[in-house]
C-alpha positions in Angstrom: -106.3 -99.4 3.2 -108.5 -99.9 0.2 -110.4 -96.6 0.9 -107.2 -94.7 1.4 -105.7 -96.0 -1.9 -108.9 -95.0 -3.7 -108.7 -91.5 -2.2 -105.1 -91.3 -3.1 -105.8 -92.2 -6.8 -108.7 -89.7 -6.8 -106.5 -86.9 -5.4 -103.9 -87.7 -8.1 -106.5 -87.5 -10.8 -107.8 -84.2 -9.6 -104.2 -82.8 -9.3 -103.5 -83.8 -12.9 -106.8 -82.2 -14.1 -106.0 -79.0 -12.2 -102.5 -78.9 -13.6 -103.8 -79.5 -17.2 -106.5 -76.8 -16.6 -103.9 -74.3 -15.5 -101.7 -75.0 -18.5 -104.7 -74.6 -20.8 -105.8 -71.4 -19.1 -102.3 -70.0 -19.4 -102.2 -70.8 -23.1 -105.6 -69.3 -23.7 -104.7 -66.1 -21.8 -101.2 -65.8 -23.2 -99.7 -65.8 -19.7 -97.2 -68.0 -17.9 -98.7 -69.3 -14.6 -97.0 -71.4 -12.0 -98.8 -74.3 -10.5 -99.2 -73.6 -6.8 -97.5 -76.1 -4.5 -99.9 -78.9 -3.6 -100.3 -79.5 0.2 -99.4 -82.8 1.7 -101.9 -85.4 0.6 -102.3 -86.6 4.1 -103.8 -83.2 5.1 -106.1 -82.8 2.1 -109.8 -81.9 2.8 -110.9 -81.6 -0.8 -114.6 -82.1 -1.2 -116.6 -83.3 -4.1 -117.7 -79.8 -4.9 -114.1 -78.6 -5.2 -113.4 -81.5 -7.5 -116.3 -80.4 -9.7 -115.0 -76.8 -9.7 -111.6 -78.0 -10.8 -113.1 -80.1 -13.6 -115.2 -77.0 -14.6 -112.1 -74.9 -14.9 -110.6 -77.5 -17.2 -113.6 -77.4 -19.4 -113.6 -73.6 -19.5 -109.9 -73.6 -20.4 -110.5 -76.0 -23.2 -113.4 -73.9 -24.5 -111.2 -70.8 -24.3 -108.4 -72.5 -26.3 -110.9 -73.8 -28.9 -112.4 -70.3 -29.2 -108.9 -68.9 -29.7 -108.2 -71.3 -32.4 -111.5 -70.5 -34.1 -110.7 -66.7 -33.9 -107.3 -67.5 -35.5 -108.9 -69.3 -38.3 -111.4 -66.5 -38.8 -108.6 -64.0 -38.9 -106.9 -66.0 -41.6 -109.9 -65.6 -43.8 -110.2 -62.6 -46.2 -113.9 -61.6 -46.1 -114.0 -59.7 -49.4 -112.2 -62.4 -51.5 -112.6 -66.0 -52.6 -110.1 -68.5 -54.0 -110.2 -70.3 -57.3 -112.8 -72.7 -56.0 -115.2 -70.0 -54.8 -114.5 -70.4 -51.1 -113.4 -67.6 -48.8 -109.7 -66.9 -49.5 -107.3 -68.0 -46.8 -104.7 -65.3 -46.1 -101.8 -67.7 -45.5 -102.2 -69.6 -48.8 -103.5 -67.0 -51.2 -102.7 -63.5 -52.3 -99.9 -61.4 -50.9 -96.6 -60.7 -52.5 -96.4 -64.3 -54.0 -99.5 -63.8 -56.2 -98.7 -60.1 -56.8 -95.3 -61.0 -58.0 -96.8 -63.2 -60.7 -99.1 -60.5 -61.8 -96.3 -58.0 -61.9 -94.4 -60.4 -64.2 -97.4 -60.6 -66.5 -97.6 -56.8 -66.7 -93.8 -56.6 -67.4 -94.2 -58.9 -70.4 -97.3 -56.9 -71.6 -95.4 -53.6 -71.2 -92.5 -55.0 -73.2 -94.9 -55.8 -76.0 -96.8 -52.5 -75.9 -93.8 -50.2 -75.6 -92.0 -52.3 -78.2 -94.4 -51.0 -80.8 -95.4 -47.6 -79.3 -91.9 -46.1 -78.5 -90.8 -46.0 -82.2 -94.2 -45.7 -83.9 -93.7 -42.2 -85.1 -90.5 -43.4 -87.0 -92.5 -46.2 -88.6 -95.2 -43.8 -89.7 -92.8 -41.2 -91.2 -90.3 -43.5 -92.7 -92.3 -46.6 -93.7 -95.7 -45.1 -94.4 -94.5 -41.7 -95.6 -96.5 -39.5 -93.3 -95.6 -35.9 -92.3 -94.3 -35.1 -88.8 -97.5 -33.4 -87.8 -99.8 -36.1 -89.1 -97.6 -38.9 -87.6 -97.6 -37.1 -84.2 -101.4 -36.7 -84.4 -101.9 -40.4 -85.3 -99.6 -41.6 -82.5 -101.4 -39.4 -80.0 -104.8 -40.6 -81.2 -103.8 -44.2 -81.0 -102.3 -43.8 -77.5 -105.2 -41.8 -76.4 -107.6 -44.5 -77.6 -105.6 -47.2 -75.9 -105.6 -45.2 -72.6 -109.3 -44.2 -72.8 -110.8 -47.6 -73.6 -110.0 -48.9 -70.1 -113.1 -47.1 -69.0 -115.2 -49.6 -71.1 -113.0 -52.5 -70.1 -113.2 -51.7 -66.4 -117.0 -51.4 -66.7 -117.3 -54.8 -68.3 -115.0 -56.3 -65.7 -116.7 -54.7 -62.6 -120.2 -55.2 -63.8 -120.2 -58.5 -65.7 -117.1 -60.5 -66.4 -114.8 -60.0 -63.4 -111.2 -59.0 -63.7 -109.7 -62.4 -64.2 -111.9 -63.3 -67.2 -111.5 -59.8 -68.7 -107.7 -60.2 -68.5 -107.8 -63.6 -70.3 -110.1 -62.3 -73.1 -108.2 -59.1 -73.7 -104.9 -61.0 -73.8 -106.2 -63.2 -76.6 -107.3 -60.0 -78.5 -103.8 -58.6 -77.8 -102.1 -61.6 -79.4 -104.4 -61.4 -82.4 -103.6 -57.7 -82.9 -99.9 -58.1 -82.6 -100.0 -61.0 -85.0 -101.8 -59.0 -87.6 -99.4 -56.1 -87.0 -96.5 -58.4 -87.7 -98.2 -59.6 -90.9 -98.8 -56.0 -92.0 -95.2 -55.1 -91.5 -94.1 -58.2 -93.4 -96.3 -57.3 -96.4 -95.1 -53.7 -96.3 -91.5 -54.9 -96.2 -92.0 -57.2 -99.2 -93.6 -54.5 -101.3 -91.2 -51.7 -100.4 -88.8 -52.4 -103.2 -91.6 -51.9 -105.8 -93.4 -49.0 -104.3 -92.0 -47.0 -101.3 -95.5 -45.9 -100.3 -97.7 -48.8 -99.1 -101.1 -49.3 -100.7 -104.4 -48.3 -99.2 -105.1 -51.9 -98.2 -101.8 -52.1 -96.4 -102.6 -49.0 -94.5 -106.0 -50.4 -93.6 -104.5 -53.6 -92.3 -101.9 -51.7 -90.3 -104.3 -49.4 -88.5 -106.9 -52.1 -87.9 -104.2 -54.2 -86.3 -103.0 -51.2 -84.3 -106.5 -50.5 -82.9 -107.0 -54.1 -82.1 -104.1 -53.7 -79.7 -105.7 -50.5 -78.4 -109.0 -52.5 -77.7 -107.0 -55.2 -75.9 -105.2 -52.6 -73.9 -108.6 -51.3 -72.8 -109.4 -54.5 -71.1 -106.0 -55.5 -69.9 -104.5 -52.4 -68.4 -107.0 -51.4 -65.7 -107.8 -55.0 -64.7 -104.2 -56.3 -64.3 -103.2 -53.6 -61.9 -106.4 -53.7 -60.0 -106.2 -57.5 -59.8 -102.7 -57.2 -58.4 -103.8 -54.7 -55.8 -106.7 -57.1 -54.9 -104.1 -59.5 -53.6 -103.7 -57.3 -50.5 -106.5 -56.9 -47.9 -107.3 -53.2 -47.3 -108.8 -54.1 -43.9 -105.5 -55.7 -42.7 -103.0 -53.1 -41.4 -99.9 -54.8 -42.7 -101.4 -55.7 -46.1 -102.8 -52.2 -46.5 -99.3 -50.7 -46.2 -97.9 -53.5 -48.5 -100.5 -52.4 -51.1 -99.1 -48.9 -51.0 -95.7 -50.3 -51.7 -97.1 -52.5 -54.4 -97.9 -49.6 -56.6 -94.3 -48.3 -56.3 -92.7 -51.7 -57.0 -95.2 -52.3 -59.7 -94.0 -49.2 -61.5 -90.3 -50.1 -60.8 -90.5 -53.5 -62.5 -92.6 -52.1 -65.3 -89.9 -49.5 -65.9 -87.3 -52.3 -66.1 -89.3 -54.1 -68.7 -89.9 -50.9 -70.6 -86.2 -50.0 -70.6 -85.2 -53.5 -72.0 -88.0 -53.2 -74.6 -86.8 -49.8 -75.8 -83.2 -50.8 -76.0 -83.8 -54.2 -77.7 -86.8 -53.5 -79.9 -85.7 -50.1 -81.2 -82.4 -51.7 -82.1 -84.1 -54.5 -83.9 -86.6 -52.2 -85.7 -83.7 -49.9 -86.8 -81.1 -52.5 -87.7 -83.0 -55.7 -88.7 -86.6 -55.0 -89.9 -90.0 -54.0 -88.6 -91.5 -57.5 -89.0 -89.2 -58.9 -86.3 -89.7 -55.7 -84.4 -93.5 -56.4 -84.1 -93.2 -60.2 -84.0 -91.1 -60.4 -80.8 -93.7 -58.3 -78.8 -96.3 -60.9 -79.9 -94.3 -63.7 -78.5 -93.9 -61.8 -75.2 -97.6 -61.4 -75.0 -98.1 -65.1 -75.4 -95.6 -65.6 -72.6 -97.6 -63.1 -70.4 -100.8 -65.1 -70.9 -99.1 -68.3 -70.0 -97.7 -66.9 -66.7 -101.0 -65.4 -65.8 -102.9 -68.7 -66.3 -100.4 -70.7 -64.3 -100.9 -68.6 -61.2 -104.7 -69.0 -61.1 -104.7 -71.2 -58.0 -102.8 -68.7 -55.9 -104.9 -65.6 -56.6 -107.5 -63.9 -54.5 -110.6 -63.1 -56.5 -112.9 -60.2 -55.5 -116.1 -61.6 -54.1 -118.8 -61.0 -56.7 -122.5 -60.7 -56.0 -125.4 -61.0 -58.4 -127.8 -59.1 -56.1 -129.0 -56.0 -57.8 -128.7 -53.8 -54.6 -125.0 -54.8 -54.2 -123.9 -53.9 -57.7 -121.8 -50.7 -57.5 -123.0 -49.4 -60.8 -126.7 -50.0 -59.9 -126.3 -48.5 -56.4 -124.7 -45.3 -57.6 -126.8 -45.0 -60.7 -129.9 -45.1 -58.5 -128.6 -42.1 -56.6 -128.3 -39.9 -59.7 -131.6 -41.3 -61.1 -133.3 -40.6 -57.8 -131.9 -37.1 -57.5 -133.0 -36.3 -61.1 -136.5 -37.6 -60.4 -136.7 -35.4 -57.3 -135.4 -32.4 -59.4 -132.6 -31.9 -56.9 -129.5 -33.1 -58.8 -127.4 -30.3 -57.2 -128.0 -31.9 -53.8 -127.5 -35.7 -54.0 -128.8 -36.1 -50.4 -132.3 -35.6 -51.9 -131.9 -39.0 -53.5 -132.6 -40.4 -50.0 -136.1 -38.9 -50.0 -139.2 -40.6 -51.3 -139.6 -39.3 -54.8 -142.4 -39.3 -57.3 -143.9 -42.4 -58.8 -142.0 -45.5 -57.9 -138.6 -44.0 -57.1 -137.0 -46.0 -54.3 -135.0 -43.9 -51.7 -131.3 -44.6 -51.6 -129.3 -45.4 -48.5 -126.8 -43.0 -46.9 -123.9 -45.2 -48.0 -125.0 -45.1 -51.7 -125.3 -41.3 -51.6 -121.9 -40.9 -50.0 -120.3 -43.2 -52.6 -121.9 -41.1 -55.4 -120.6 -37.9 -53.8 -117.2 -39.4 -53.6 -117.2 -40.0 -57.4 -118.4 -36.5 -58.1 -115.5 -35.1 -55.9 -113.1 -37.0 -58.1 -114.1 -35.2 -61.3 -112.2 -31.9 -60.6 -109.0 -33.9 -59.7 -109.4 -35.9 -62.8 -109.8 -32.8 -65.1 -106.7 -31.1 -63.6 -104.7 -34.3 -63.9 -105.7 -34.7 -67.5 -104.5 -31.1 -68.4 -101.2 -31.6 -66.6 -100.6 -34.9 -68.5 -100.7 -33.2 -72.0 -96.9 -32.7 -71.9 -96.5 -36.5 -71.3 -97.7 -37.1 -74.9 -94.6 -35.3 -76.3 -92.1 -37.7 -74.8 -92.6 -40.4 -77.4 -93.3 -38.1 -80.3 -91.7 -34.6 -80.5 -88.8 -35.5 -78.2 -88.0 -38.4 -80.5 -88.1 -36.3 -83.7 -85.8 -33.7 -82.1 -83.3 -36.4 -81.3 -83.0 -37.3 -85.0 -81.4 -34.0 -85.8 -78.5 -34.0 -83.3 -75.3 -35.9 -82.8 -76.4 -39.3 -81.5 -73.0 -40.7 -80.7 -72.7 -41.6 -77.0 -69.3 -43.1 -77.5 -66.8 -42.9 -80.4 -68.2 -45.0 -83.2 -71.4 -45.8 -81.2 -74.6 -44.1 -82.4 -77.9 -44.8 -80.9 -81.5 -44.5 -82.4 -83.3 -41.4 -80.9 -86.1 -43.5 -79.5 -83.6 -45.3 -77.1 -83.6 -42.1 -75.1 -86.9 -43.2 -73.7 -84.9 -45.8 -71.8 -83.6 -43.0 -69.6 -87.2 -42.6 -68.3 -87.1 -46.2 -67.1 -83.6 -45.8 -65.6 -84.9 -42.7 -63.7 -87.8 -44.8 -62.3 -85.5 -47.6 -61.3 -83.4 -45.1 -59.4 -86.3 -43.0 -58.0 -88.6 -45.8 -56.6 -86.1 -47.2 -54.1 -85.1 -43.7 -53.1 -88.8 -42.9 -52.6 -89.5 -46.1 -50.6 -86.4 -46.2 -48.4 -85.3 -42.6 -48.1 -88.1 -40.1 -48.9 -90.9 -42.0 -47.1 -89.2 -42.7 -43.8 -88.2 -39.0 -43.6 -91.7 -37.9 -44.5 -93.2 -40.2 -41.9 -91.1 -38.7 -39.2 -92.1 -35.2 -40.2 -95.8 -35.7 -40.9 -96.4 -38.5 -38.4 -98.5 -40.3 -41.0 -98.1 -43.9 -42.1 -98.0 -42.9 -45.8 -95.6 -40.0 -45.3 -97.5 -37.7 -47.6 -101.0 -37.8 -48.9 -101.8 -39.1 -52.3 -102.9 -35.7 -53.5 -99.6 -34.2 -52.3 -97.8 -36.8 -54.3 -99.9 -36.0 -57.5 -99.3 -32.3 -57.0 -95.5 -32.9 -56.8 -95.7 -34.7 -60.1 -97.6 -31.7 -61.7 -95.0 -29.3 -60.4 -92.2 -31.4 -61.9 -94.1 -31.5 -65.2 -94.1 -27.8 -65.4 -90.4 -27.6 -64.7 -89.7 -30.2 -67.3 -91.5 -28.3 -70.0 -89.5 -25.2 -69.2 -86.3 -27.3 -69.4 -87.4 -28.8 -72.8 -88.1 -25.4 -74.2 -84.7 -24.1 -73.2 -82.9 -27.2 -74.7 -84.9 -26.8 -78.0 -84.1 -23.1 -78.1 -80.4 -24.0 -77.8 -80.7 -26.6 -80.6 -82.2 -23.9 -82.9 -79.6 -21.4 -82.0 -76.8 -23.9 -82.8 -78.4 -24.8 -86.1 -78.6 -21.1 -87.0 -75.0 -20.4 -86.0 -73.7 -23.2 -88.3 -75.9 -22.3 -91.2 -78.1 -25.4 -91.0 -81.5 -23.8 -91.0 -82.3 -25.1 -94.5 -80.3 -28.3 -94.2 -82.6 -30.6 -92.2 -80.7 -33.7 -93.1 -77.4 -32.5 -91.8 -76.6 -33.4 -88.2 -76.5 -30.4 -85.8 -73.3 -30.3 -83.8 -75.1 -30.7 -80.5 -74.8 -33.8 -78.3 -77.9 -35.9 -77.6 -76.8 -35.9 -74.0 -78.5 -32.5 -73.7 -81.9 -34.3 -73.9 -81.1 -36.7 -71.1 -82.1 -34.5 -68.1 -85.6 -33.9 -69.4 -86.1 -37.7 -69.9 -84.8 -38.3 -66.4 -87.3 -35.8 -65.0 -90.1 -37.7 -66.8 -89.2 -40.7 -64.7 -89.5 -38.7 -61.5 -92.8 -37.3 -62.8 -94.1 -40.9 -63.2 -93.0 -41.9 -59.7 -94.9 -39.0 -58.1 -97.7 -38.1 -60.6 -98.7 -41.2 -62.4 -98.2 -43.7 -59.6 -99.8 -41.3 -57.1 -102.8 -40.9 -59.5 -103.2 -44.7 -59.9 -103.2 -45.3 -56.1 -105.5 -42.3 -55.5 -108.2 -43.3 -58.0 -108.0 -47.0 -56.9 -108.4 -46.1 -53.3 -111.1 -43.4 -53.5 -113.8 -45.4 -55.3 -116.1 -48.1 -53.8 -114.5 -51.5 -53.5 -116.5 -53.1 -56.3 -115.6 -50.3 -58.7 -111.8 -50.3 -58.4 -111.1 -51.3 -62.0 -113.1 -48.2 -62.9 -110.9 -46.2 -60.4 -107.7 -47.2 -62.2 -109.5 -46.6 -65.6 -110.1 -43.0 -64.4 -106.4 -42.5 -64.1 -105.6 -44.1 -67.4 -108.4 -42.2 -69.1 -106.9 -38.9 -67.9 -103.7 -39.9 -69.7 -105.6 -41.1 -72.7 -107.7 -37.9 -73.1 -104.6 -35.8 -72.6 -103.2 -37.5 -75.7 -106.3 -36.5 -77.6 -106.0 -33.0 -76.3 -102.4 -32.9 -77.4 -103.3 -34.0 -80.9 -106.0 -31.4 -81.1 -103.7 -28.7 -79.8 -101.1 -29.7 -82.4 -103.7 -29.4 -85.2 -104.9 -26.0 -84.0 -101.4 -24.6 -83.5 -100.2 -26.0 -86.8 -103.2 -24.3 -88.6 -102.9 -21.0 -86.7 -99.2 -20.6 -87.2 -99.0 -21.3 -91.0 -102.4 -19.8 -92.2 -100.8 -16.4 -93.1 -97.9 -17.9 -95.0 -95.7 -18.3 -91.9 -93.7 -21.3 -90.8 -95.6 -23.8 -88.7 -94.4 -24.5 -85.2 -94.3 -28.2 -86.4 -92.7 -27.6 -89.8 -91.3 -30.8 -91.3 -88.0 -29.0 -91.3 -87.5 -28.9 -87.5 -84.8 -26.3 -87.9 -87.5 -23.9 -89.1 -90.1 -25.1 -86.6 -90.7 -23.6 -83.2 -91.4 -26.6 -80.9 -89.9 -24.5 -78.1 -92.8 -22.1 -78.3 -95.2 -25.1 -78.0 -93.3 -26.3 -74.9 -93.7 -22.8 -73.3 -97.4 -23.0 -74.0 -97.6 -26.5 -72.3 -95.6 -25.2 -69.3 -98.1 -22.3 -68.8 -101.2 -24.6 -69.1 -99.6 -27.1 -66.6 -98.9 -24.3 -64.1 -102.5 -23.1 -64.3 -103.7 -26.7 -63.8 -101.4 -27.1 -60.8 -102.7 -24.0 -59.0 -106.3 -25.1 -59.6 -105.4 -28.5 -58.3 -103.9 -27.1 -55.1 -107.1 -25.1 -54.5 -109.3 -28.1 -55.0 -107.2 -30.6 -53.0 -107.2 -28.3 -49.9 -110.9 -29.0 -49.5 -110.9 -32.7 -50.6 -112.2 -35.2 -48.1 -110.7 -38.7 -48.3 -112.8 -41.8 -48.1 -110.4 -43.1 -45.4 -109.4 -41.1 -42.3 -105.8 -42.4 -42.4 -105.2 -40.7 -45.7 -105.8 -37.1 -44.4 
């Protein structure tokens, strides 16, 4: 009986191990398996070898389960990012929409500050500093152009040396300093306005130094914040990659909300209270933006940085051009892979392809820049036109002309959800592509809408001039023209649609089509196109102003807008945008994307 009891206990132990092994195997394989019915113990003939086999299956099942857990842990790591401690970022506890939402909040506060001083700047220059319309428009275009071009330098410093996080912190401090000095300048101008309407030379120097400090801060802040927000999504993870595409849309949606509030609130304060408060409140918002950004530091994913020379994006791509020049074959960058003269080291195929990709971006960038010249008019000439017409939106309620810019934000707030939830699903069904339309198709749509908007603006301005002539107001620039300001609303609404297609599309395109370590530069490419378009707009205004008044004629930008011909200028911009659009279409047809899923 003792032997039988020992056998019985041994059989029970084997049964239990087999059962556990089957459960483990079913978990490891993701399948439900039923334990086979055990024969009657009295008839068992299990040998020692079968017991060992059963135990072996248990071990294998445990190994499979452990391997599966290890795979799960590895899949939860983001290879290209680290957390705030410098360890590989964990997908479940860092990044994603939680971190991106904080960064969006930071940018909303920053846009509130920037737009709060930019949207009504031409009014400050003409009314407080006594500048002419043409000079004020050129100064605004130059400042905005500088603020939009400096991101190239800020992005270079971030990608090559400082990192995006540190660059954002440093530029935020400069931002606060610039806004603080701008508030001081407006306060001093306000105190001296009763004695002398025109501010002194020193007041002008302080004002413009403060203004360009803000532009310098914008150069570091703008490309890095958006790139840092997009870094919170892993481009190698299918779901996060799609989420990143939505990020650019929702980013612009919330920014537009902040911009709309800024325009409505700040323009009202600047017009009805004083300019010192109008510049001081944006400074407080920038302080708040810095605080929000710093509080979220433990949740962010930080792009993995390397100090190895060969892994630096600027060094890698710079070596390609240097090697091609040394081999006297710059027109064919493939020659950079050949052994050159002296000590020129050959480049890898990946380095050469990355360099080619940057070269292919240049024609897209140039055509985008030309098509963005009309964008410079929305906060300058459009605003000055609004001053001359009936600005009552309700009986007894008159609005400042700069508040019309809020319709741009309202248009974006309407357009982004429609684009995300109506347009994209329909486009995906038609094209069978995850993104609905390609990024270049999106940019091209924005260009086409820009051309249409300039035609519309020219027609509205022609109507304004015709009404002024019919009522004998040509030489009475201070008398309100009996034309409702609502006539200008459609062109502002179209600007919002242009931003959703053209600007957002350009930002996503330039971010996506550059090497991973140069993505701040990619966004700076997009911003620099907008910035240089402001410079071109200012240059074009100077040339046209000189050409149209040199023989004693009336300038298209006459201080008396009733004798000006801004409508002719809009027709000129419509023609240049149309040419840029057709060139863009020709170029984009042969463009090769870095990623296959974008074709």
